N, CA, C and O atoms as a GROMACS GRO file, in nm:
protein
  592
    1MET      N    1  -1.035  -0.505   1.529
    1MET     CA    2  -1.017  -0.398   1.432
    1MET      C    3  -0.969  -0.273   1.504
    1MET      O    4  -1.016  -0.241   1.613
    2PRO      N    5  -0.875  -0.203   1.443
    2PRO     CA    6  -0.829  -0.079   1.504
    2PRO      C    7  -0.944   0.021   1.520
    2PRO      O    8  -1.040   0.020   1.443
    3GLU      N    9  -0.933   0.105   1.622
    3GLU     CA   10  -1.035   0.207   1.648
    3GLU      C   11  -1.024   0.320   1.547
    3GLU      O   12  -0.916   0.350   1.497
    4GLY      N   13  -1.137   0.384   1.516
    4GLY     CA   14  -1.138   0.502   1.432
    4GLY      C   15  -1.130   0.472   1.284
    4GLY      O   16  -1.152   0.360   1.239
    5LYS      N   17  -1.097   0.574   1.210
    5LYS     CA   18  -1.092   0.568   1.064
    5LYS      C   19  -0.969   0.491   1.017
    5LYS      O   20  -0.856   0.523   1.054
    6VAL      N   21  -0.993   0.389   0.934
    6VAL     CA   22  -0.885   0.307   0.877
    6VAL      C   23  -0.892   0.320   0.725
    6VAL      O   24  -0.998   0.307   0.665
    7VAL      N   25  -0.776   0.345   0.665
    7VAL     CA   26  -0.767   0.364   0.520
    7VAL      C   27  -0.657   0.274   0.466
    7VAL      O   28  -0.548   0.265   0.523
    8VAL      N   29  -0.686   0.208   0.354
    8VAL     CA   30  -0.583   0.134   0.281
    8VAL      C   31  -0.566   0.202   0.145
    8VAL      O   32  -0.662   0.215   0.070
    9ILE      N   33  -0.444   0.244   0.116
    9ILE     CA   34  -0.411   0.310  -0.010
    9ILE      C   35  -0.327   0.214  -0.092
    9ILE      O   36  -0.221   0.169  -0.047
   10GLY      N   37  -0.372   0.182  -0.212
   10GLY     CA   38  -0.296   0.098  -0.303
   10GLY      C   39  -0.241   0.179  -0.418
   10GLY      O   40  -0.316   0.243  -0.491
   11PHE      N   41  -0.110   0.178  -0.435
   11PHE     CA   42  -0.046   0.249  -0.545
   11PHE      C   43  -0.027   0.153  -0.662
   11PHE      O   44  -0.008   0.033  -0.642
   12GLY      N   45  -0.032   0.207  -0.784
   12GLY     CA   46  -0.011   0.119  -0.897
   12GLY      C   47  -0.004   0.191  -1.029
   12GLY      O   48  -0.014   0.313  -1.038
   13SER      N   49   0.014   0.109  -1.130
   13SER     CA   50   0.013   0.154  -1.269
   13SER      C   51  -0.037   0.037  -1.352
   13SER      O   52  -0.076  -0.066  -1.297
   14LEU      N   53  -0.036   0.051  -1.480
   14LEU     CA   54  -0.084  -0.056  -1.568
   14LEU      C   55   0.026  -0.153  -1.608
   14LEU      O   56   0.004  -0.235  -1.697
   15HIS      N   57   0.144  -0.146  -1.548
   15HIS     CA   58   0.261  -0.219  -1.592
   15HIS      C   59   0.292  -0.341  -1.506
   15HIS      O   60   0.351  -0.327  -1.399
   16GLY      N   61   0.252  -0.459  -1.550
   16GLY     CA   62   0.290  -0.583  -1.484
   16GLY      C   63   0.268  -0.583  -1.334
   16GLY      O   64   0.160  -0.553  -1.285
   17ASP      N   65   0.376  -0.618  -1.262
   17ASP     CA   66   0.368  -0.628  -1.116
   17ASP      C   67   0.347  -0.494  -1.047
   17ASP      O   68   0.312  -0.490  -0.929
   18ASP      N   69   0.367  -0.384  -1.119
   18ASP     CA   70   0.347  -0.253  -1.058
   18ASP      C   71   0.199  -0.227  -1.028
   18ASP      O   72   0.165  -0.127  -0.964
   19GLN      N   73   0.112  -0.316  -1.073
   19GLN     CA   74  -0.032  -0.308  -1.042
   19GLN      C   75  -0.063  -0.352  -0.900
   19GLN      O   76  -0.177  -0.339  -0.855
   20ALA      N   77   0.035  -0.403  -0.828
   20ALA     CA   78   0.014  -0.472  -0.700
   20ALA      C   79  -0.079  -0.398  -0.604
   20ALA      O   80  -0.175  -0.457  -0.554
   21GLY      N   81  -0.053  -0.272  -0.579
   21GLY     CA   82  -0.136  -0.197  -0.484
   21GLY      C   83  -0.281  -0.190  -0.528
   21GLY      O   84  -0.372  -0.204  -0.446
   22TRP      N   85  -0.302  -0.167  -0.657
   22TRP     CA   86  -0.438  -0.161  -0.710
   22TRP      C   87  -0.508  -0.296  -0.697
   22TRP      O   88  -0.626  -0.303  -0.664
   23LEU      N   89  -0.434  -0.403  -0.722
   23LEU     CA   90  -0.494  -0.536  -0.716
   23LEU      C   91  -0.528  -0.577  -0.573
   23LEU      O   92  -0.626  -0.649  -0.550
   24VAL      N   93  -0.450  -0.530  -0.476
   24VAL     CA   94  -0.484  -0.554  -0.336
   24VAL      C   95  -0.615  -0.483  -0.303
   24VAL      O   96  -0.702  -0.540  -0.238
   25ILE      N   97  -0.630  -0.359  -0.347
   25ILE     CA   98  -0.754  -0.284  -0.324
   25ILE      C   99  -0.872  -0.355  -0.390
   25ILE      O  100  -0.977  -0.370  -0.328
   26ASP      N  101  -0.855  -0.400  -0.514
   26ASP     CA  102  -0.962  -0.472  -0.584
   26ASP      C  103  -1.005  -0.596  -0.506
   26ASP      O  104  -1.125  -0.623  -0.492
   27ALA      N  105  -0.908  -0.671  -0.455
   27ALA     CA  106  -0.940  -0.792  -0.379
   27ALA      C  107  -1.011  -0.760  -0.249
   27ALA      O  108  -1.106  -0.828  -0.211
   28LEU      N  109  -0.966  -0.655  -0.180
   28LEU     CA  110  -1.031  -0.617  -0.053
   28LEU      C  111  -1.174  -0.568  -0.075
   28LEU      O  112  -1.260  -0.590   0.009
   29LYS      N  113  -1.199  -0.502  -0.188
   29LYS     CA  114  -1.334  -0.454  -0.218
   29LYS      C  115  -1.434  -0.567  -0.234
   29LYS      O  116  -1.554  -0.548  -0.216
   30LYS      N  117  -1.386  -0.685  -0.269
   30LYS     CA  118  -1.474  -0.801  -0.289
   30LYS      C  119  -1.513  -0.868  -0.157
   30LYS      O  120  -1.598  -0.957  -0.155
   31ILE      N  121  -1.451  -0.826  -0.048
   31ILE     CA  122  -1.479  -0.884   0.084
   31ILE      C  123  -1.569  -0.788   0.160
   31ILE      O  124  -1.524  -0.682   0.204
   32ASP      N  125  -1.695  -0.824   0.175
   32ASP     CA  126  -1.795  -0.734   0.235
   32ASP      C  127  -1.753  -0.680   0.371
   32ASP      O  128  -1.774  -0.562   0.399
   33ALA      N  129  -1.696  -0.765   0.455
   33ALA     CA  130  -1.656  -0.722   0.590
   33ALA      C  131  -1.549  -0.614   0.585
   33ALA      O  132  -1.537  -0.535   0.679
   34VAL      N  133  -1.471  -0.611   0.480
   34VAL     CA  134  -1.366  -0.510   0.465
   34VAL      C  135  -1.424  -0.384   0.402
   34VAL      O  136  -1.410  -0.275   0.457
   35ALA      N  137  -1.489  -0.400   0.289
   35ALA     CA  138  -1.539  -0.286   0.212
   35ALA      C  139  -1.638  -0.201   0.291
   35ALA      O  140  -1.650  -0.081   0.266
   36SER      N  141  -1.708  -0.261   0.386
   36SER     CA  142  -1.807  -0.185   0.463
   36SER      C  143  -1.746  -0.114   0.584
   36SER      O  144  -1.812  -0.028   0.643
   37ARG      N  145  -1.622  -0.146   0.621
   37ARG     CA  146  -1.564  -0.090   0.743
   37ARG      C  147  -1.436  -0.011   0.724
   37ARG      O  148  -1.392   0.061   0.814
   38ILE      N  149  -1.375  -0.024   0.607
   38ILE     CA  150  -1.245   0.039   0.581
   38ILE      C  151  -1.254   0.118   0.452
   38ILE      O  152  -1.318   0.075   0.356
   39ILE      N  153  -1.190   0.233   0.449
   39ILE     CA  154  -1.184   0.312   0.326
   39ILE      C  155  -1.073   0.256   0.238
   39ILE      O  156  -0.959   0.244   0.281
   40LEU      N  157  -1.108   0.221   0.115
   40LEU     CA  158  -1.012   0.164   0.020
   40LEU      C  159  -0.995   0.260  -0.095
   40LEU      O  160  -1.094   0.308  -0.151
   41PHE      N  161  -0.869   0.290  -0.132
   41PHE     CA  162  -0.844   0.391  -0.233
   41PHE      C  163  -0.729   0.349  -0.324
   41PHE      O  164  -0.621   0.312  -0.278
   42LYS      N  165  -0.754   0.356  -0.455
   42LYS     CA  166  -0.650   0.329  -0.555
   42LYS      C  167  -0.586   0.462  -0.594
   42LYS      O  168  -0.654   0.552  -0.645
   43SER      N  169  -0.458   0.472  -0.570
   43SER     CA  170  -0.388   0.596  -0.601
   43SER      C  171  -0.320   0.588  -0.737
   43SER      O  172  -0.265   0.485  -0.776
   44LYS      N  173  -0.325   0.699  -0.806
   44LYS     CA  174  -0.251   0.710  -0.932
   44LYS      C  175  -0.103   0.726  -0.899
   44LYS      O  176  -0.064   0.746  -0.784
   45ALA      N  177  -0.023   0.716  -1.001
   45ALA     CA  178   0.122   0.718  -0.980
   45ALA      C  179   0.177   0.854  -0.941
   45ALA      O  180   0.298   0.865  -0.918
   46ASP      N  181   0.095   0.957  -0.932
   46ASP     CA  182   0.149   1.088  -0.897
   46ASP      C  183   0.182   1.101  -0.748
   46ASP      O  184   0.259   1.189  -0.710
   47GLY      N  185   0.126   1.014  -0.665
   47GLY     CA  186   0.165   1.007  -0.526
   47GLY      C  187   0.102   1.108  -0.432
   47GLY      O  188   0.138   1.108  -0.314
   48VAL      N  189   0.011   1.195  -0.476
   48VAL     CA  190  -0.049   1.292  -0.385
   48VAL      C  191  -0.202   1.294  -0.389
   48VAL      O  192  -0.263   1.367  -0.312
   49ASP      N  193  -0.263   1.218  -0.474
   49ASP     CA  194  -0.409   1.219  -0.487
   49ASP      C  195  -0.481   1.161  -0.366
   49ASP      O  196  -0.602   1.179  -0.352
   50TRP      N  197  -0.411   1.093  -0.279
   50TRP     CA  198  -0.470   1.028  -0.162
   50TRP      C  199  -0.477   1.118  -0.039
   50TRP      O  200  -0.540   1.080   0.060
   51TYR      N  201  -0.416   1.233  -0.041
   51TYR     CA  202  -0.410   1.318   0.078
   51TYR      C  203  -0.546   1.342   0.144
   51TYR      O  204  -0.559   1.318   0.264
   52PRO      N  205  -0.648   1.389   0.071
   52PRO     CA  206  -0.776   1.415   0.138
   52PRO      C  207  -0.841   1.289   0.196
   52PRO      O  208  -0.917   1.298   0.292
   53VAL      N  209  -0.812   1.174   0.140
   53VAL     CA  210  -0.872   1.049   0.185
   53VAL      C  211  -0.823   1.010   0.324
   53VAL      O  212  -0.899   0.952   0.401
   54VAL      N  213  -0.699   1.041   0.357
   54VAL     CA  214  -0.641   0.998   0.485
   54VAL      C  215  -0.657   1.101   0.596
   54VAL      O  216  -0.616   1.076   0.710
   55ASP      N  217  -0.716   1.215   0.567
   55ASP     CA  218  -0.733   1.320   0.667
   55ASP      C  219  -0.806   1.264   0.789
   55ASP      O  220  -0.914   1.207   0.776
   56ASN      N  221  -0.749   1.280   0.906
   56ASN     CA  222  -0.805   1.234   1.034
   56ASN      C  223  -0.812   1.083   1.050
   56ASN      O  224  -0.887   1.034   1.134
   57ALA      N  225  -0.736   1.009   0.972
   57ALA     CA  226  -0.735   0.862   0.985
   57ALA      C  227  -0.651   0.821   1.105
   57ALA      O  228  -0.547   0.881   1.133
   58ASN      N  229  -0.696   0.719   1.176
   58ASN     CA  230  -0.621   0.663   1.288
   58ASN      C  231  -0.513   0.565   1.241
   58ASN      O  232  -0.409   0.551   1.304
   59LEU      N  233  -0.541   0.498   1.129
   59LEU     CA  234  -0.446   0.403   1.071
   59LEU      C  235  -0.453   0.415   0.919
   59LEU      O  236  -0.561   0.409   0.861
   60VAL      N  237  -0.336   0.431   0.856
   60VAL     CA  238  -0.328   0.432   0.711
   60VAL      C  239  -0.228   0.324   0.671
   60VAL      O  240  -0.114   0.321   0.717
   61ILE      N  241  -0.274   0.235   0.583
   61ILE     CA  242  -0.190   0.128   0.532
   61ILE      C  243  -0.164   0.155   0.384
   61ILE      O  244  -0.257   0.170   0.305
   62PHE      N  245  -0.036   0.162   0.349
   62PHE     CA  246   0.004   0.186   0.211
   62PHE      C  247   0.054   0.054   0.152
   62PHE      O  248   0.124  -0.022   0.219
   63VAL      N  249   0.018   0.028   0.025
   63VAL     CA  250   0.062  -0.092  -0.044
   63VAL      C  251   0.117  -0.052  -0.180
   63VAL      O  252   0.051   0.021  -0.255
   64ASP      N  253   0.238  -0.099  -0.212
   64ASP     CA  254   0.299  -0.065  -0.340
   64ASP      C  255   0.396  -0.174  -0.380
   64ASP      O  256   0.446  -0.249  -0.296
   65ALA      N  257   0.424  -0.182  -0.508
   65ALA     CA  258   0.529  -0.269  -0.560
   65ALA      C  259   0.662  -0.201  -0.533
   65ALA      O  260   0.674  -0.080  -0.546
   66VAL      N  261   0.764  -0.280  -0.496
   66VAL     CA  262   0.895  -0.225  -0.465
   66VAL      C  263   1.004  -0.309  -0.530
   66VAL      O  264   0.982  -0.422  -0.574
   67THR      N  265   1.123  -0.250  -0.533
   67THR     CA  266   1.242  -0.319  -0.582
   67THR      C  267   1.350  -0.304  -0.478
   67THR      O  268   1.392  -0.193  -0.446
   68SER      N  269   1.397  -0.417  -0.425
   68SER     CA  270   1.505  -0.412  -0.325
   68SER      C  271   1.614  -0.514  -0.354
   68SER      O  272   1.718  -0.514  -0.289
   69GLY      N  273   1.590  -0.601  -0.451
   69GLY     CA  274   1.684  -0.710  -0.476
   69GLY      C  275   1.645  -0.837  -0.403
   69GLY      O  276   1.712  -0.939  -0.418
   70SER      N  277   1.537  -0.833  -0.326
   70SER     CA  278   1.487  -0.954  -0.259
   70SER      C  279   1.420  -1.045  -0.360
   70SER      O  280   1.398  -1.007  -0.475
   71VAL      N  281   1.387  -1.163  -0.316
   71VAL     CA  282   1.317  -1.260  -0.400
   71VAL      C  283   1.182  -1.205  -0.443
   71VAL      O  284   1.109  -1.147  -0.362
   72ALA      N  285   1.148  -1.222  -0.569
   72ALA     CA  286   1.020  -1.175  -0.622
   72ALA      C  287   0.905  -1.230  -0.538
   72ALA      O  288   0.903  -1.348  -0.504
   73GLY      N  289   0.811  -1.142  -0.504
   73GLY     CA  290   0.696  -1.182  -0.424
   73GLY      C  291   0.715  -1.163  -0.274
   73GLY      O  292   0.621  -1.182  -0.197
   74THR      N  293   0.836  -1.126  -0.232
   74THR     CA  294   0.860  -1.099  -0.091
   74THR      C  295   0.772  -0.982  -0.046
   74THR      O  296   0.758  -0.883  -0.117
   75ILE      N  297   0.712  -0.996   0.072
   75ILE     CA  298   0.632  -0.888   0.129
   75ILE      C  299   0.715  -0.820   0.237
   75ILE      O  300   0.752  -0.882   0.336
   76HIS      N  301   0.743  -0.692   0.216
   76HIS     CA  302   0.817  -0.612   0.313
   76HIS      C  303   0.715  -0.535   0.395
   76HIS      O  304   0.628  -0.468   0.339
   77ARG      N  305   0.724  -0.543   0.527
   77ARG     CA  306   0.634  -0.468   0.615
   77ARG      C  307   0.715  -0.366   0.692
   77ARG      O  308   0.809  -0.401   0.763
   78VAL      N  309   0.678  -0.242   0.677
   78VAL     CA  310   0.747  -0.134   0.746
   78VAL      C  311   0.644  -0.062   0.832
   78VAL      O  312   0.547  -0.006   0.781
   79SER      N  313   0.667  -0.063   0.962
   79SER     CA  314   0.570   0.003   1.049
   79SER      C  315   0.632   0.115   1.132
   79SER      O  316   0.559   0.199   1.185
   80SER      N  317   0.763   0.117   1.144
   80SER     CA  318   0.823   0.227   1.220
   80SER      C  319   0.876   0.333   1.124
   80SER      O  320   0.925   0.301   1.016
   81GLU      N  321   0.865   0.457   1.165
   81GLU     CA  322   0.908   0.567   1.080
   81GLU      C  323   1.057   0.558   1.047
   81GLU      O  324   1.099   0.604   0.941
   82SER      N  325   1.136   0.501   1.136
   82SER     CA  326   1.279   0.494   1.111
   82SER      C  327   1.312   0.398   0.998
   82SER      O  328   1.418   0.410   0.935
   83GLN      N  329   1.224   0.303   0.971
   83GLN     CA  330   1.247   0.206   0.865
   83GLN      C  331   1.194   0.253   0.730
   83GLN      O  332   1.237   0.201   0.627
   84GLN      N  333   1.105   0.348   0.727
   84GLN     CA  334   1.038   0.383   0.603
   84GLN      C  335   1.136   0.428   0.497
   84GLN      O  336   1.216   0.520   0.518
   85GLY      N  337   1.130   0.361   0.383
   85GLY     CA  338   1.213   0.396   0.271
   85GLY      C  339   1.348   0.328   0.270
   85GLY      O  340   1.422   0.342   0.173
   86ASP      N  341   1.384   0.254   0.375
   86ASP     CA  342   1.512   0.187   0.379
   86ASP      C  343   1.511   0.061   0.293
   86ASP      O  344   1.426  -0.027   0.310
   87GLY      N  345   1.606   0.055   0.201
   87GLY     CA  346   1.631  -0.070   0.132
   87GLY      C  347   1.550  -0.099   0.007
   87GLY      O  348   1.576  -0.201  -0.057
   88PHE      N  349   1.454  -0.016  -0.032
   88PHE     CA  350   1.383  -0.043  -0.155
   88PHE      C  351   1.341   0.085  -0.224
   88PHE      O  352   1.338   0.193  -0.165
   89SER      N  353   1.307   0.068  -0.351
   89SER     CA  354   1.270   0.182  -0.433
   89SER      C  355   1.126   0.169  -0.478
   89SER      O  356   1.079   0.060  -0.512
   90THR      N  357   1.057   0.282  -0.478
   90THR     CA  358   0.923   0.289  -0.537
   90THR      C  359   0.924   0.397  -0.644
   90THR      O  360   0.829   0.474  -0.658
   91SER      N  361   1.033   0.401  -0.720
   91SER     CA  362   1.060   0.514  -0.808
   91SER      C  363   0.985   0.514  -0.941
   91SER      O  364   1.010   0.601  -1.024
   92THR      N  365   0.894   0.420  -0.964
   92THR     CA  366   0.817   0.425  -1.088
   92THR      C  367   0.714   0.537  -1.083
   92THR      O  368   0.650   0.567  -1.185
   93HIS      N  369   0.696   0.599  -0.969
   93HIS     CA  370   0.600   0.708  -0.953
   93HIS      C  371   0.669   0.842  -0.973
   93HIS      O  372   0.791   0.852  -0.960
   94SER      N  373   0.592   0.944  -1.004
   94SER     CA  374   0.650   1.076  -1.028
   94SER      C  375   0.704   1.138  -0.899
   94SER      O  376   0.788   1.229  -0.905
   95ILE      N  377   0.658   1.091  -0.784
   95ILE     CA  378   0.713   1.132  -0.654
   95ILE      C  379   0.729   1.005  -0.572
   95ILE      O  380   0.641   0.919  -0.571
   96ASN      N  381   0.842   0.993  -0.505
   96ASN     CA  382   0.867   0.876  -0.422
   96ASN      C  383   0.759   0.868  -0.313
   96ASN      O  384   0.725   0.969  -0.252
   97ILE      N  385   0.707   0.750  -0.290
   97ILE     CA  386   0.598   0.732  -0.194
   97ILE      C  387   0.637   0.780  -0.055
   97ILE      O  388   0.558   0.844   0.013
   98MET      N  389   0.759   0.749  -0.012
   98MET     CA  390   0.802   0.791   0.121
   98MET      C  391   0.811   0.943   0.129
   98MET      O  392   0.779   1.001   0.233
   99GLN      N  393   0.854   1.008   0.023
   99GLN     CA  394   0.855   1.155   0.020
   99GLN      C  395   0.713   1.209   0.027
   99GLN      O  396   0.687   1.309   0.094
  100SER      N  397   0.623   1.144  -0.042
  100SER     CA  398   0.483   1.186  -0.041
  100SER      C  399   0.422   1.172   0.099
  100SER      O  400   0.346   1.258   0.142
  101ILE      N  401   0.457   1.066   0.168
  101ILE     CA  402   0.409   1.046   0.306
  101ILE      C  403   0.461   1.158   0.396
  101ILE      O  404   0.386   1.214   0.476
  102GLU      N  405   0.587   1.190   0.382
  102GLU     CA  406   0.645   1.298   0.463
  102GLU      C  407   0.576   1.432   0.434
  102GLU      O  408   0.551   1.511   0.525
  103MET      N  409   0.547   1.457   0.306
  103MET     CA  410   0.479   1.581   0.270
  103MET      C  411   0.338   1.585   0.330
  103MET      O  412   0.294   1.689   0.378
  104ALA      N  413   0.268   1.470   0.328
  104ALA     CA  414   0.134   1.463   0.386
  104ALA      C  415   0.137   1.493   0.536
  104ALA      O  416   0.046   1.558   0.588
  105LYS      N  417   0.240   1.446   0.605
  105LYS     CA  418   0.255   1.476   0.748
  105LYS      C  419   0.276   1.626   0.768
  105LYS      O  420   0.214   1.687   0.856
  106THR      N  421   0.362   1.684   0.687
  106THR     CA  422   0.391   1.826   0.698
  106THR      C  423   0.266   1.910   0.675
  106THR      O  424   0.247   2.013   0.740
  107LEU      N  425   0.180   1.867   0.582
  107LEU     CA  426   0.058   1.940   0.550
  107LEU      C  427  -0.058   1.903   0.642
  107LEU      O  428  -0.171   1.949   0.622
  108ASP      N  429  -0.032   1.821   0.743
  108ASP     CA  430  -0.131   1.780   0.844
  108ASP      C  431  -0.245   1.694   0.790
  108ASP      O  432  -0.354   1.694   0.846
  109TYR      N  433  -0.221   1.623   0.682
  109TYR     CA  434  -0.320   1.525   0.635
  109TYR      C  435  -0.302   1.393   0.709
  109TYR      O  436  -0.398   1.318   0.728
  110LEU      N  437  -0.182   1.365   0.749
  110LEU     CA  438  -0.146   1.234   0.800
  110LEU      C  439  -0.091   1.248   0.941
  110LEU      O  440   0.020   1.299   0.961
  111SER      N  441  -0.170   1.202   1.040
  111SER     CA  442  -0.124   1.215   1.177
  111SER      C  443  -0.137   1.086   1.257
  111SER      O  444  -0.085   1.077   1.368
  112GLY      N  445  -0.205   0.986   1.202
  112GLY     CA  446  -0.224   0.860   1.272
  112GLY      C  447  -0.111   0.762   1.247
  112GLY      O  448  -0.006   0.798   1.194
  113LYS      N  449  -0.135   0.638   1.285
  113LYS     CA  450  -0.038   0.530   1.266
  113LYS      C  451  -0.027   0.497   1.117
  113LYS      O  452  -0.125   0.504   1.042
  114ILE      N  453   0.095   0.463   1.075
  114ILE     CA  454   0.122   0.431   0.935
  114ILE      C  455   0.186   0.294   0.926
  114ILE      O  456   0.275   0.260   1.004
  115GLU      N  457   0.140   0.216   0.828
  115GLU     CA  458   0.207   0.090   0.793
  115GLU      C  459   0.227   0.091   0.642
  115GLU      O  460   0.143   0.141   0.568
  116PHE      N  461   0.338   0.036   0.598
  116PHE     CA  462   0.368   0.028   0.456
  116PHE      C  463   0.402  -0.115   0.420
  116PHE      O  464   0.486  -0.178   0.485
  117TYR      N  465   0.336  -0.167   0.318
  117TYR     CA  466   0.365  -0.300   0.266
  117TYR      C  467   0.420  -0.285   0.125
  117TYR      O  468   0.353  -0.232   0.037
  118GLY      N  469   0.541  -0.333   0.106
  118GLY     CA  470   0.603  -0.332  -0.026
  118GLY      C  471   0.609  -0.474  -0.078
  118GLY      O  472   0.662  -0.563  -0.011
  119LEU      N  473   0.556  -0.495  -0.197
  119LEU     CA  474   0.557  -0.627  -0.258
  119LEU      C  475   0.664  -0.628  -0.367
  119LEU      O  476   0.661  -0.549  -0.461
  120GLU      N  477   0.759  -0.720  -0.351
  120GLU     CA  478   0.875  -0.724  -0.439
  120GLU      C  479   0.836  -0.761  -0.582
  120GLU      O  480   0.774  -0.864  -0.607
  121ILE      N  481   0.874  -0.675  -0.673
  121ILE     CA  482   0.837  -0.685  -0.814
  121ILE      C  483   0.923  -0.790  -0.886
  121ILE      O  484   1.040  -0.808  -0.854
  122ALA      N  485   0.864  -0.858  -0.983
  122ALA     CA  486   0.937  -0.953  -1.067
  122ALA      C  487   0.938  -0.909  -1.213
  122ALA      O  488   1.037  -0.929  -1.283
  123SER      N  489   0.828  -0.847  -1.258
  123SER     CA  490   0.815  -0.815  -1.400
  123SER      C  491   0.731  -0.689  -1.420
  123SER      O  492   0.635  -0.665  -1.347
  124THR      N  493   0.768  -0.610  -1.518
  124THR     CA  494   0.683  -0.497  -1.555
  124THR      C  495   0.609  -0.526  -1.685
  124THR      O  496   0.534  -0.442  -1.734
  125ASP      N  497   0.631  -0.645  -1.741
  125ASP     CA  498   0.564  -0.683  -1.865
  125ASP      C  499   0.426  -0.742  -1.841
  125ASP      O  500   0.331  -0.713  -1.913
  126SER      N  501   0.417  -0.826  -1.738
  126SER     CA  502   0.289  -0.890  -1.705
  126SER      C  503   0.290  -0.922  -1.556
  126SER      O  504   0.395  -0.919  -1.492
  127LEU      N  505   0.173  -0.953  -1.503
  127LEU     CA  506   0.164  -0.988  -1.362
  127LEU      C  507   0.228  -1.125  -1.341
  127LEU      O  508   0.188  -1.223  -1.404
  128SER      N  509   0.327  -1.132  -1.254
  128SER     CA  510   0.398  -1.258  -1.230
  128SER      C  511   0.322  -1.345  -1.131
  128SER      O  512   0.241  -1.296  -1.052
  129ALA      N  513   0.349  -1.474  -1.136
  129ALA     CA  514   0.289  -1.568  -1.041
  129ALA      C  515   0.332  -1.533  -0.899
  129ALA      O  516   0.253  -1.544  -0.805
  130GLU      N  517   0.457  -1.491  -0.882
  130GLU     CA  518   0.507  -1.454  -0.750
  130GLU      C  519   0.428  -1.337  -0.692
  130GLU      O  520   0.395  -1.336  -0.574
  131MET      N  521   0.399  -1.238  -0.777
  131MET     CA  522   0.324  -1.123  -0.730
  131MET      C  523   0.180  -1.163  -0.699
  131MET      O  524   0.123  -1.117  -0.599
  132GLY      N  525   0.121  -1.246  -0.782
  132GLY     CA  526  -0.015  -1.294  -0.755
  132GLY      C  527  -0.024  -1.363  -0.620
  132GLY      O  528  -0.120  -1.341  -0.546
  133ASN      N  529   0.076  -1.447  -0.589
  133ASN     CA  530   0.078  -1.515  -0.459
  133ASN      C  531   0.097  -1.416  -0.345
  133ASN      O  532   0.032  -1.427  -0.241
  134ALA      N  533   0.186  -1.317  -0.364
  134ALA     CA  534   0.209  -1.217  -0.260
  134ALA      C  535   0.083  -1.136  -0.233
  134ALA      O  536   0.052  -1.106  -0.118
  135ILE      N  537   0.011  -1.101  -0.338
  135ILE     CA  538  -0.115  -1.026  -0.322
  135ILE      C  539  -0.214  -1.107  -0.240
  135ILE      O  540  -0.275  -1.054  -0.147
  136ASP      N  541  -0.230  -1.235  -0.272
  136ASP     CA  542  -0.322  -1.321  -0.197
  136ASP      C  543  -0.283  -1.328  -0.049
  136ASP      O  544  -0.369  -1.318   0.039
  137LEU      N  545  -0.154  -1.346  -0.022
  137LEU     CA  546  -0.106  -1.354   0.117
  137LEU      C  547  -0.130  -1.223   0.192
  137LEU      O  548  -0.172  -1.224   0.307
  138LEU      N  549  -0.102  -1.112   0.126
  138LEU     CA  550  -0.120  -0.983   0.191
  138LEU      C  551  -0.268  -0.954   0.218
  138LEU      O  552  -0.302  -0.904   0.326
  139VAL      N  553  -0.354  -0.985   0.123
  139VAL     CA  554  -0.497  -0.965   0.145
  139VAL      C  555  -0.543  -1.046   0.266
  139VAL      O  556  -0.615  -0.995   0.351
  140ASP      N  557  -0.501  -1.172   0.275
  140ASP     CA  558  -0.537  -1.256   0.390
  140ASP      C  559  -0.486  -1.194   0.520
  140ASP      O  560  -0.558  -1.191   0.620
  141GLU      N  561  -0.362  -1.144   0.519
  141GLU     CA  562  -0.305  -1.083   0.640
  141GLU      C  563  -0.381  -0.957   0.680
  141GLU      O  564  -0.408  -0.936   0.798
  142LEU      N  565  -0.414  -0.874   0.582
  142LEU     CA  566  -0.488  -0.752   0.615
  142LEU      C  567  -0.627  -0.783   0.669
  142LEU      O  568  -0.672  -0.719   0.764
  143VAL      N  569  -0.694  -0.880   0.612
  143VAL     CA  570  -0.826  -0.919   0.663
  143VAL      C  571  -0.814  -0.969   0.806
  143VAL      O  572  -0.896  -0.933   0.891
  144GLU      N  573  -0.714  -1.050   0.833
  144GLU     CA  574  -0.695  -1.106   0.966
  144GLU      C  575  -0.658  -0.999   1.069
  144GLU      O  576  -0.711  -1.000   1.181
  145ASN      N  577  -0.570  -0.909   1.033
  145ASN     CA  578  -0.516  -0.814   1.130
  145ASN      C  579  -0.589  -0.681   1.137
  145ASN      O  580  -0.581  -0.613   1.239
  146VAL      N  581  -0.658  -0.642   1.033
  146VAL     CA  582  -0.721  -0.511   1.032
  146VAL      C  583  -0.872  -0.519   1.053
  146VAL      O  584  -0.930  -0.434   1.120
  147VAL      N  585  -0.935  -0.621   0.997
  147VAL     CA  586  -1.079  -0.631   1.006
  147VAL      C  587  -1.125  -0.697   1.135
  147VAL      O  588  -1.225  -0.654   1.193
  148LYS      N  589  -1.055  -0.798   1.180
  148LYS     CA  590  -1.100  -0.872   1.299
  148LYS      C  591  -1.056  -0.809   1.427
  148LYS      O  592  -1.087  -0.861   1.535
   0.00000   0.00000   0.00000
């Protein structure tokens, strides 16, 4: 497990696959080894309610539904700052997530390592099977790489 404060922020809404970030947080909360060691936070679509939660965090992991034209259910992992925001949109929120991250850095809320997981959206009408599978895979990956 990474040293220091670790936070996972899940972005979402009530619209189909756009729930992805929230559903990842819900799944992680059910795993005692995760919920007792990592701060888990469901963010509203405004994109700034998470700032106080990440203050002084050593690692912040962001999870959101994205649109890039990739196959539905694809998990995009972005860990370098040069890649953040390249190739996909998170525009269902009132502020773009990558813009919100940059603002948090400027305001000194966010100074540790950042990882972003974008789950490729298939539907805004209902949760797709592809998204359900992607959520399961991502939860397993986070448990393996962040908790252990």
